[in-house]
C-alpha positions as CSV (number, residue, x, y, z in Angstrom):
1,M,0.1,-0.2,0.0
2,A,1.4,3.3,-1.1
3,S,2.0,6.3,1.6
4,T,-1.0,8.4,2.0
5,I,1.0,11.0,3.3
6,P,2.3,13.4,0.5
7,P,6.4,13.9,0.2
8,T,7.9,16.6,2.1
9,R,8.6,20.1,0.4
10,M,11.7,21.7,1.5
11,V,12.3,25.4,1.2
12,V,16.1,26.4,1.8
13,T,17.2,30.0,2.4
14,T,20.6,31.5,1.8
15,H,22.4,34.9,1.1
16,K,23.3,36.7,-1.8
17,N,26.9,38.4,-2.0
18,D,25.8,41.5,-0.6
19,G,24.0,40.0,2.5
20,V,20.3,40.2,1.3
21,S,18.4,36.8,2.2
22,I,17.2,34.7,-0.9
23,F,15.6,31.4,-1.5
24,A,18.4,28.9,-2.6
25,A,15.8,26.1,-3.4
26,D,11.9,24.8,-3.3
27,T,11.9,21.2,-4.0
28,V,10.2,18.0,-3.0
29,C,12.0,15.5,-1.4
30,E,11.2,11.9,-2.7
31,A,11.8,9.2,0.3
32,F,14.3,6.7,0.2
33,Q,12.6,3.2,0.2
34,P,15.2,0.6,1.2
35,F,12.7,-2.0,2.0
36,G,10.7,-1.5,-1.3
37,P,7.6,0.2,-2.3
38,G,4.7,0.7,0.4
39,K,7.1,0.0,3.0
40,S,8.6,2.2,5.5
41,S,11.0,5.2,4.1
42,F,12.9,8.0,5.0
43,S,13.9,11.5,3.8
44,S,16.8,13.1,5.1
45,F,16.9,16.8,4.5
46,H,20.1,18.3,6.0
47,K,23.3,17.2,7.5
48,S,26.2,18.9,9.4
49,D,29.2,16.9,10.1
50,T,29.8,19.4,13.0
51,V,28.2,21.8,15.5
52,P,28.2,24.7,15.1
53,A,26.8,24.1,11.6
54,S,27.9,26.4,8.7
55,N,25.3,28.3,7.1
56,Q,27.6,29.0,4.1
57,T,28.5,25.5,2.8
58,A,26.6,23.7,0.2
59,L,23.8,21.4,1.1
60,P,24.8,17.5,1.3
61,I,22.9,15.4,-0.9
62,L,21.3,12.7,1.1
63,T,19.1,10.9,-1.4
64,N,19.0,7.1,-0.5
65,T,20.8,7.1,2.8
66,L,19.5,5.6,6.0
67,P,19.1,8.5,8.8
68,R,22.3,8.6,11.1
69,S,23.9,11.3,12.9
70,P,27.2,12.3,12.3
71,P,29.3,11.5,15.6
72,S,29.7,15.5,16.2
73,G,26.9,16.6,14.2
74,V,23.4,16.8,13.5
75,L,20.7,15.3,10.9
76,F,17.2,16.5,10.1
77,C,15.0,14.1,8.7
78,T,11.5,12.2,8.6
79,T,10.8,8.6,9.0
80,D,7.3,7.4,7.3
81,I,6.2,4.0,8.9
82,A,3.7,1.8,7.1
83,P,0.7,0.6,8.5
84,N,1.0,-2.6,10.6
85,S,4.8,-2.7,10.4
86,S,7.5,-2.2,12.7
87,A,11.1,-1.0,12.9
88,P,13.4,-3.4,14.4
89,M,15.2,-3.1,17.9
90,H,18.5,-0.5,17.2
91,R,20.4,2.0,19.1
92,T,21.9,5.3,17.6
93,L,24.6,7.1,19.3
94,S,22.5,10.3,19.2
95,L,20.2,12.3,21.3
96,D,16.9,12.4,19.0
97,Y,14.0,14.8,19.2
98,A,11.2,13.5,17.4
99,V,7.7,15.0,16.7
100,V,4.7,12.5,15.3
101,L,3.6,14.4,12.4
102,A,0.8,12.0,11.4
103,G,-0.7,8.9,12.6
104,E,0.7,7.6,15.8
105,I,3.4,5.0,16.9
106,V,4.3,2.6,19.4
107,L,7.9,3.2,21.2
108,R,9.0,0.0,22.6
109,L,12.1,-0.2,24.9
110,D,14.4,-3.1,25.0
111,G,13.3,-3.7,28.9
112,G,9.7,-4.3,27.5
113,R,8.1,-1.2,28.5
114,E,6.1,0.7,25.7
115,K,4.5,4.0,25.2
116,T,2.1,5.2,22.2
117,V,2.8,8.6,20.8
118,K,0.1,10.3,18.8
119,Q,0.2,13.1,16.3
120,N,1.8,16.5,17.6
121,E,3.5,14.7,20.7
122,V,7.2,14.6,20.9
123,I,10.0,12.2,22.0
124,V,13.2,12.8,23.6
125,Q,15.1,9.8,22.8
126,R,18.4,9.4,24.7
127,G,20.6,6.5,23.1
128,T,18.3,4.0,24.4
129,N,17.5,0.5,22.4
130,H,14.2,0.9,20.8
131,E,11.6,-0.5,18.2
132,W,8.9,1.5,16.4
133,H,5.3,-0.1,16.0
134,N,2.8,1.2,13.7
135,R,-0.3,-1.0,14.7
136,T,-2.6,1.0,13.0
137,D,-4.2,0.9,9.4
138,E,-2.5,4.3,8.8
139,W,0.8,5.7,7.7
140,C,2.6,7.4,10.6
141,R,5.5,10.2,9.8
142,I,7.7,11.1,12.6
143,L,10.1,14.3,12.0
144,V,13.5,13.8,13.7
145,V,16.4,16.2,14.6
146,M,19.4,13.7,15.4
147,V,22.2,15.2,17.4
148,G,25.6,13.3,18.0
149,A,25.9,12.4,21.4
150,E,28.3,10.7,23.8
151,A,27.9,6.9,24.4
152,V,25.9,6.3,27.4
153,K,28.2,4.7,30.0
154,L,26.8,2.4,32.8
155,G,27.7,2.5,36.5
156,G,30.0,-0.2,35.9
157,G,31.5,1.3,33.1
158,E,30.5,-0.5,30.2
159,V,29.7,1.6,27.3
160,L,26.6,1.3,24.9
161,G,27.2,1.3,21.4
162,E,25.2,1.6,18.4
163,T,23.0,-1.5,17.4
164,V,21.5,-2.5,14.3
165,F,18.5,-5.1,14.5
166,G,19.4,-5.4,18.2
167,K,22.9,-6.6,17.5
168,P,26.4,-4.7,18.0
169,A,26.5,-2.2,14.8
170,P,29.9,-3.2,12.7
171,P,32.7,-0.9,13.0
172,P,32.8,2.4,10.6
173,A,34.0,1.5,7.3
């Protein structure tokens, strides 16, 4: 079933050489569908490898990428989760600010606890292992700003690293 949520329009501003503000772009962002049509998809709009970010460098091209924040940077994206589908257990090394723009989502943590988050409600995701479950017949869109963060260190000194599908992530290439 194709998404009932329209693609996101992105308006980008910048400056002329004399400092006057102008529009640099006005585009519709096509979603990355790594799992195939009608499945969950991602749209990444902007990424900066460092914070503070530059307002003068060209925007990176982020088509066909899974949303991951740079270790010392920030990523701005959306995730569309298909009806009656889930995203498997995972942890990112980031602090994620999320807003449910459409539909609702169940956020389940690795300890088994879960919360339903509805349209216009927010999540502050602090490096925890989590799953997303859309248990409705409607698409869910979540707007996310991911900020690179320090790894979580437990009382005994163990460091919680990034996970993919519930397993430790492979080392960076």
